[in-house]
MITOR-931714 format. One line per field, with one value per residue (C-alpha): residue in three letters; x, y, z; residue number from 1. Coordinates in Angstrom, 1 decimal, padded with zeros to 4 digits, m for minus. Layout:
// MITOR-931714
r = c(ALA:...);
xx = c(X:...);
yy = c(Y:...);
zz = c(Z:...);
k = c(NUM:...);
// end
This chain:
// MITOR-931714
r = c(LYS:GLY:ARG:ARG:PHE:ALA:PHE:ILE:GLY:GLY:LYS:MET:ASN:LEU:SER:GLY:SER:PRO:PHE:SER:PHE:ALA:ARG:HIS:GLY:GLN:SER:GLY:GLN:GLU:MET:SER:GLU:LEU:LEU:PRO:HIS:LEU:ALA:THR:VAL:ALA:ASP:GLU:ILE:ALA:LEU:LEU:LYS:THR:VAL:HIS:THR:GLU:GLU:ILE:ASN:HIS:ALA:PRO:ALA:GLN:MET:PHE:LEU:HIS:THR:GLY:PHE:GLY:ARG:GLY:GLY:ARG:PRO:SER:LEU:GLY:SER:TRP:VAL:THR:TYR:GLY:LEU:GLY:SER:GLU:ASN:ARG:ASP:LEU:PRO:ALA:TYR:VAL:VAL:MET:LEU:SER:GLY:PRO:LEU:GLY:GLY:ALA:GLY:THR:SER:LEU:TRP:GLN:ASN:GLY:PHE:LEU:PRO:SER:VAL:HIS:GLN:GLY:ILE:GLN:PHE:ARG:SER:SER:GLY:ASP:PRO:VAL:LEU:PHE:LEU:SER:ASN:PRO:ALA:GLY:ASN:THR:PRO:ALA:ASP:ARG:ARG:ARG:VAL:TYR:ASP:ALA:VAL:ARG:ARG:LEU:ASN:GLU:GLN:HIS:LEU:ALA:ASP:VAL:GLY:ASP:PRO:GLU:ILE:ALA:THR:ARG:ILE:SER:GLN:TYR:GLU:MET:ALA:ALA:ARG:MET:GLN:THR:SER:VAL:PRO:GLU:LEU:ALA:ASP:LEU:SER:ARG:GLU:PRO:ARG:GLY:LEU:LEU:ASP:LEU:TYR:GLY:ALA:THR:PRO:GLY:ALA:PRO:SER:PHE:ALA:ASN:ASN:CYS:LEU:LEU:ALA:ARG:ARG:LEU:ILE:GLU:ARG:GLY:VAL:ARG:VAL:VAL:GLU:LEU:TYR:ASP:ALA:ASP:TRP:ASP:HIS:HIS:ALA:SER:LEU:LYS:THR:SER:LEU:PRO:LYS:LYS:CYS:ARG:ASP:ILE:ASP:GLN:ALA:MET:THR:ALA:LEU:ILE:LEU:ASP:LEU:LYS:GLN:ARG:SER:LEU:LEU:ASP:ASP:THR:LEU:ILE:VAL:TRP:GLY:SER:GLU:PHE:GLY:ARG:THR:PRO:LEU:GLN:GLN:GLY:ILE:ASN:GLY:ASP:GLY:LYS:ALA:THR:ASN:PRO:GLY:ARG:ASP:HIS:HIS:LYS:ASP:ALA:TYR:THR:LEU:TRP:MET:ALA:GLY:GLY:GLY:VAL:LYS:GLY:GLY:VAL:THR:HIS:GLY:ARG:THR:ASP:ASP:PHE:GLY:PHE:SER:PRO:VAL:GLU:HIS:PRO:VAL:HIS:VAL:HIS:ASP:VAL:ASN:ALA:THR:ILE:LEU:HIS:LEU:LEU:GLY:LEU:ASP:HIS:GLU:ARG:LEU:THR:PHE:LYS:TYR:GLN:GLY:ARG:GLU:PHE:ARG:LEU:THR:ASP:VAL:HIS:GLY:ARG:ILE:ILE:ARG:GLU:ILE:LEU:GLY);
xx = c(000.0:001.3:004.3:004.8:005.7:004.6:003.0:m000.3:m003.3:m007.0:m008.0:m005.3:m006.0:m003.7:m002.8:m000.9:001.4:m000.5:002.4:003.0:006.0:007.6:010.5:013.6:016.9:018.0:017.7:014.1:014.6:011.3:011.4:008.8:007.5:008.8:012.4:012.5:016.2:017.3:015.4:017.8:020.7:018.7:021.3:024.0:022.0:021.6:018.3:018.2:014.5:014.4:016.6:015.5:016.7:016.3:015.1:011.8:012.5:014.6:017.6:018.2:017.7:020.0:022.6:022.1:022.6:025.7:027.4:025.8:024.4:021.3:022.9:025.7:029.4:030.4:032.4:030.4:030.8:032.9:035.2:035.7:036.5:039.1:040.6:041.0:042.1:043.7:043.8:044.9:045.0:046.9:045.3:041.7:039.9:039.5:035.8:033.5:029.8:027.3:023.7:020.8:018.1:018.1:020.2:018.6:017.4:020.8:022.6:026.4:026.7:026.2:029.8:031.6:034.7:033.5:036.4:038.6:041.3:039.7:041.5:038.8:035.9:033.8:034.2:031.1:031.2:028.6:026.4:026.9:029.7:033.1:032.6:034.5:034.2:037.1:038.6:039.1:041.4:039.8:039.8:043.3:044.9:047.4:048.4:051.7:049.9:047.9:051.1:052.7:049.7:049.8:053.5:053.1:050.2:052.2:055.2:052.8:051.2:054.6:055.7:052.5:052.9:056.4:055.2:052.2:052.5:048.8:048.3:045.3:047.7:049.6:046.2:045.6:048.9:048.2:044.7:046.0:048.5:045.7:043.5:046.3:046.6:042.8:042.9:044.4:042.8:039.2:038.3:039.3:037.5:034.2:034.1:031.5:031.6:034.7:032.6:031.3:027.7:026.7:027.8:026.0:022.9:023.3:023.2:020.7:023.3:023.6:026.9:026.3:022.8:022.7:021.1:021.4:022.5:025.4:026.4:026.4:028.7:031.0:031.0:032.4:035.1:036.0:036.2:038.5:040.9:041.1:038.7:037.8:034.2:031.7:028.3:025.3:022.3:019.0:016.1:012.3:011.4:009.3:005.9:003.4:000.9:000.5:002.4:000.9:002.3:005.4:007.0:007.0:008.7:011.4:012.0:012.4:015.0:017.3:016.4:018.4:021.4:021.8:021.6:024.1:026.6:026.5:026.8:029.6:031.6:031.2:032.3:035.4:036.2:035.7:032.5:034.2:036.4:033.6:030.8:027.5:025.0:021.6:019.3:017.6:017.3:014.1:011.2:007.5:004.4:002.1:m000.7:m002.0:m001.5:m004.1:m007.3:m010.4:m013.1:m015.1:m012.2:m011.3:m008.1:m007.4:m003.9:m002.7:000.9:002.8:004.4:007.9:008.5:011.7:011.0:011.4:012.6:014.7:018.3:020.4:024.1:026.0:029.6:032.5:032.3:028.5:026.7:024.3:020.8:020.3:017.2:018.0:015.3:011.5:008.8:005.3:002.7:002.1:005.7:005.4:008.0:010.8:010.0:013.3:016.8:016.3:019.1:020.0:021.6:024.7:024.8:024.7:027.6:029.6:029.1:030.1:033.3:034.0:033.5:036.0:038.6:038.0:037.1:034.3:035.4:039.0:038.5:038.6:039.6:040.3:038.5:037.9:039.4:037.2:037.7:034.9:033.9:031.2:029.1:029.5:029.3:027.0:027.0:027.0:028.4:025.7:027.6:024.7:025.2:029.0:030.3);
yy = c(000.0:003.4:001.9:002.7:m000.3:000.5:003.1:001.3:003.5:002.6:m001.0:m003.6:m007.3:m010.1:m012.3:m015.6:m016.5:m017.5:m019.9:m023.3:m024.2:m027.6:m029.1:m030.1:m031.9:m033.9:m030.7:m030.2:m026.5:m024.9:m023.5:m021.9:m023.6:m020.6:m021.7:m025.3:m025.2:m023.6:m026.2:m028.9:m027.2:m026.6:m028.4:m025.9:m022.9:m021.2:m019.2:m016.2:m015.6:m012.7:m010.0:m006.5:m003.0:000.6:002.1:001.8:003.5:001.9:004.3:004.7:001.0:000.0:002.4:000.9:m002.6:m001.8:000.8:000.5:004.0:005.3:008.2:008.6:009.1:005.8:003.0:000.0:m003.5:m004.5:m001.5:m002.5:m006.1:m005.1:m002.6:m005.5:m008.2:m006.4:m007.8:m011.2:m010.2:m007.1:m007.3:m007.0:m004.8:m006.3:m005.3:m005.8:m004.8:m006.1:m005.1:m006.9:m004.3:m000.6:000.9:000.9:003.9:004.6:004.4:004.0:005.1:001.4:000.5:003.7:003.8:006.7:008.0:004.9:005.3:005.3:002.1:000.3:001.6:m001.0:m001.1:m001.6:m004.2:m003.5:m006.2:m005.3:m003.9:m003.5:m004.5:m001.4:001.9:002.9:m000.6:m000.8:001.6:004.2:003.6:004.4:004.2:001.4:m000.2:001.6:004.9:004.2:003.1:006.5:008.3:006.2:006.9:010.6:010.7:008.7:011.1:014.0:012.2:011.2:014.9:016.0:013.3:014.5:018.0:017.5:013.9:013.1:009.3:009.5:010.5:007.2:005.4:007.2:006.1:002.4:002.6:003.8:000.9:m001.5:000.0:m000.8:m004.4:m004.8:m004.2:m007.6:m009.5:m008.4:m009.4:m013.0:m012.9:m011.6:m014.1:m016.5:m018.4:m020.1:m022.0:m025.5:m025.7:m027.9:m025.3:m022.5:m024.6:m025.2:m021.4:m020.6:m018.2:m016.9:m015.2:m011.7:m011.4:m009.3:m011.3:m012.3:m015.7:m014.3:m012.2:m015.3:m017.1:m014.1:m013.9:m017.4:m016.5:m013.4:m015.5:m018.0:m015.2:m013.9:m011.0:m010.5:m009.2:m009.6:m008.0:m008.7:m006.4:m007.5:m005.0:m004.9:m006.8:m003.9:m005.5:m003.1:m004.6:m007.6:m009.8:m013.1:m012.4:m010.4:m012.5:m015.8:m014.0:m012.6:m015.9:m017.6:m014.9:m015.9:m019.4:m021.5:m019.2:m018.7:m022.5:m023.1:m020.8:m022.8:m026.1:m024.8:m023.4:m026.7:m028.8:m026.7:m026.9:m023.2:m023.1:m023.6:m020.5:m018.4:m016.8:m016.3:m013.9:m013.3:m010.7:m007.3:m004.0:m005.1:m007.5:m007.2:m006.9:m009.8:m007.3:m006.8:m003.5:m002.2:m002.8:m001.1:000.6:m002.6:m004.5:m006.3:m006.1:m005.7:m007.1:m006.7:m006.5:m006.0:m002.9:m002.4:m004.2:m003.5:m005.6:m009.2:m010.7:m013.5:m013.5:m016.6:m017.5:m020.4:m021.6:m019.8:m021.5:m021.3:m024.3:m025.5:m026.7:m024.4:m022.2:m019.5:m017.4:m017.5:m014.9:m014.7:m016.6:m013.6:m013.0:m009.6:m009.6:m011.9:m014.0:m016.0:m015.0:m011.5:m010.6:m007.0:m005.9:m005.0:m008.6:m009.8:m007.6:m008.6:m012.2:m011.6:m010.0:m012.8:m015.5:m013.6:m013.6:m010.0:m008.8:m006.3:m004.5:m004.1:m003.3:000.5:003.6:007.0:009.8:013.3:012.3:009.3:005.6:004.3:000.7:m000.9:m002.0:001.3:000.4:m002.6:m006.1:m009.6:m012.6:m015.1:m018.1:m020.5:m020.6:m021.1:m024.4);
zz = c(000.0:m000.9:m002.8:m006.5:m008.5:m012.1:m014.4:m014.7:m014.0:m013.5:m013.3:m012.7:m013.2:m012.0:m014.9:m014.9:m017.8:m021.0:m021.6:m019.9:m017.9:m017.3:m015.4:m017.4:m016.8:m013.8:m011.7:m012.6:m013.6:m014.5:m018.0:m020.3:m023.4:m025.3:m024.7:m025.9:m026.9:m023.6:m021.7:m023.1:m021.2:m018.0:m015.9:m017.0:m015.8:m012.4:m012.2:m009.9:m009.4:m007.0:m008.6:m007.8:m008.7:m007.7:m011.0:m012.9:m016.2:m018.9:m019.2:m015.4:m014.8:m017.7:m016.2:m012.7:m013.9:m015.9:m013.7:m010.2:m010.5:m012.2:m014.0:m016.5:m015.8:m014.1:m015.7:m017.0:m015.7:m018.8:m018.2:m014.6:m015.7:m018.2:m015.7:m013.3:m015.7:m018.6:m022.1:m023.6:m027.2:m028.4:m031.8:m030.6:m028.0:m024.6:m024.5:m027.5:m027.8:m030.5:m031.1:m032.7:m033.2:m032.2:m029.5:m026.0:m024.0:m022.3:m025.6:m025.7:m022.0:m021.2:m022.4:m021.6:m019.4:m017.2:m015.2:m015.9:m018.6:m022.0:m023.0:m021.0:m023.1:m025.0:m028.8:m030.8:m033.7:m036.3:m037.8:m041.4:m043.5:m041.7:m038.1:m037.1:m038.9:m041.2:m041.0:m044.8:m046.6:m048.7:m052.5:m053.9:m050.4:m049.9:m046.6:m046.9:m047.3:m044.1:m042.3:m043.1:m041.7:m038.5:m038.1:m038.6:m036.0:m033.6:m033.8:m033.1:m030.2:m028.7:m028.9:m027.2:m024.5:m023.8:m023.4:m021.1:m019.7:m020.0:m019.8:m022.1:m024.9:m024.3:m024.6:m027.9:m029.2:m028.3:m029.8:m033.1:m033.2:m032.4:m035.1:m037.6:m036.4:m036.5:m040.2:m040.4:m037.5:m037.7:m041.3:m040.7:m037.3:m038.7:m041.6:m040.4:m043.7:m042.3:m039.9:m040.9:m042.2:m039.2:m036.7:m038.6:m038.5:m034.7:m034.1:m036.9:m038.2:m041.8:m042.8:m043.9:m042.5:m039.2:m036.4:m032.8:m033.9:m035.9:m032.9:m030.6:m033.1:m033.4:m029.6:m029.4:m032.0:m029.9:m026.7:m028.4:m029.3:m025.8:m025.7:m022.1:m022.3:m025.1:m024.5:m026.7:m026.7:m028.1:m028.4:m028.5:m025.3:m023.9:m024.3:m022.8:m025.3:m027.6:m025.2:m026.6:m030.0:m029.3:m026.6:m028.6:m031.5:m029.4:m027.7:m031.1:m032.0:m029.1:m027.9:m030.4:m030.7:m026.9:m026.4:m029.2:m027.6:m024.3:m026.2:m028.5:m025.6:m023.7:m026.7:m027.0:m023.2:m022.9:m020.8:m017.5:m018.3:m019.7:m017.6:m019.4:m017.9:m019.4:m018.0:m018.3:m016.4:m014.7:m015.0:m015.8:m013.6:m012.7:m013.6:m017.1:m018.8:m021.3:m019.2:m020.6:m018.5:m018.5:m017.0:m020.2:m022.1:m025.8:m026.7:m023.1:m022.1:m018.8:m017.3:m015.8:m012.5:m010.5:m007.4:m008.6:m011.9:m013.1:m014.4:m015.2:m015.4:m016.8:m017.0:m015.4:m012.0:m011.7:m010.2:m012.9:m012.2:m009.3:m008.7:m006.2:m004.5:m004.4:m004.8:m003.5:m005.4:m007.7:m008.6:m007.0:m004.2:m003.0:000.0:000.1:m000.8:m002.4:m004.8:m005.4:m008.7:m006.6:m005.5:m009.1:m010.0:m006.9:m007.9:m011.5:m010.4:m007.9:m010.6:m012.8:m010.0:m008.8:m005.4:m005.7:m002.5:m003.6:m007.2:m006.8:m008.7:m007.0:m008.7:m007.3:m004.0:m003.4:m004.0:m006.3:m007.1:m009.2:m006.2:m004.4:m000.7:m001.2:m002.8:m001.4:m003.3:m004.0:m002.8:m003.2:m006.9:m006.9:m008.2);
k = c(1:2:3:4:5:6:7:8:9:10:11:12:13:14:15:16:17:18:19:20:21:22:23:24:25:26:27:28:29:30:31:32:33:34:35:36:37:38:39:40:41:42:43:44:45:46:47:48:49:50:51:52:53:54:55:56:57:58:59:60:61:62:63:64:65:66:67:68:69:70:71:72:73:74:75:76:77:78:79:80:81:82:83:84:85:86:87:88:89:90:91:92:93:94:95:96:97:98:99:100:101:102:103:104:105:106:107:108:109:110:111:112:113:114:115:116:117:118:119:120:121:122:123:124:125:126:127:128:129:130:131:132:133:134:135:136:137:138:139:140:141:142:143:144:145:146:147:148:149:150:151:152:153:154:155:156:157:158:159:160:161:162:163:164:165:166:167:168:169:170:171:172:173:174:175:176:177:178:179:180:181:182:183:184:185:186:187:188:189:190:191:192:193:194:195:196:197:198:199:200:201:202:203:204:205:206:207:208:209:210:211:212:213:214:215:216:217:218:219:220:221:222:223:224:225:226:227:228:229:230:231:232:233:234:235:236:237:238:239:240:241:242:243:244:245:246:247:248:249:250:251:252:253:254:255:256:257:258:259:260:261:262:263:264:265:266:267:268:269:270:271:272:273:274:275:276:277:278:279:280:281:282:283:284:285:286:287:288:289:290:291:292:293:294:295:296:297:298:299:300:301:302:303:304:305:306:307:308:309:310:311:312:313:314:315:316:317:318:319:320:321:322:323:324:325:326:327:328:329:330:331:332:333:334:335:336:337:338:339:340:341:342:343:344:345:346:347:348:349:350:351:352:353:354:355:356:357:358:359:360:361:362:363:364:365:366:367:368:369:370:371:372:373:374:375:376:377:378:379:380:381:382:383);
// end
C-alpha cells in the first residue's frame, strides 16, 4: 500500500502466464514452453528468481545494472573487468559490444569507461559492412599509405605526450596501433563463412545477415581469441501490449542461438572458463496492462517491474541446475533470498577472479567501485 511499482493506472487485473512451464533436466529446472532449446541445457544454468533494482525507467535501470548508478558518468561492468584483468589479445579490443536491433534507452553510455582510462571503453562491432568503422582503406589508399599516416600521427602524439604527460595520450597512441593491427585481425575474425555448415545450423546463423544468432557465433570466436568481455544487446522486449504475439517471436529470435553458444563453448572446453550472464534491467508486472473501462483487455501486455525478476548465469564457476530465491505466489515480491543488482555484479566479479570490495579507482578524492558500498556474493550458486 502506498508503494509505487509501475506506471499502470486505473483497473489492474492479475494475470498468470499464458504460456506453460515444465520441469527439465535432472535438476528439474522450471522452463517456459517458449524456450525449448534452452530447456535442453537446464542443468547448465543457475536461475536467480528474486533479482531487484532501484530504477523503474529503462535508461536509469540500464545504467544501474551496468554501472551500479542510475545516472551517467560511471564506468560500465565491462570496463571494470578489463581494468581488473587487462587484455589477452593485443590485436583486438578487450571489451566488445554487439547489437541486434536498435540501441537501447541509455545508448552508448552502457559501455563507456566513465572515469577509468579510455582504453577500458567498450568497442562496438557493427552487424553489417566493416565490423568497425574505417577498418578498410579508402579507395586508392594502400596499406603503406595508411602506415605512413599512423607513423606521422604517432610522432605528433609522442611529442605532445612528452610536453604534457597526459596518460590519455599514451592510450591514444596504443589505440592507433591496435587499429592498424585490427585491419588484419578483424576481417578474418568476422568471416563466419569459415565455420562449418553444421555449426552455422546449430546457431541458426547466416553469414552476412545481421542477427542475434550471428552475434552469438561471433562472440564465441572473440572469446576463443582472448577477448575478455563480449556484450550482446537484443532490443524490443518492452511488451506493454500484444504480449501473446510479441514475446513468442522474441524468444524464437534468441532461444536457439543462446543455447548453441552454451553447447559450443562446452564442446570446446571453454564453458568452465567463460561466464555467461543473461538478463535485463528489470522484469514485468504480474498485472496486465491495457485494461479497458469494462475490466477487459485488448492485446494486453505488462508494465515495468523492479521488485522481482529472473536472471540466469551459466559456465565460469556457476553451479548448474540451481534455482535461487523464491517470490510470493504472484511474482510480485521476493520471499526467500532476495538478490539486489549490486549482489549480481559482486558475484560476476567474484566469478571472474576479482574482489568487488578491492577493485577500486580513485576519482575526485574518493575511491569508487562498481558495487558502491553494497554487494553480497551469491555463494549459493557457486560451483
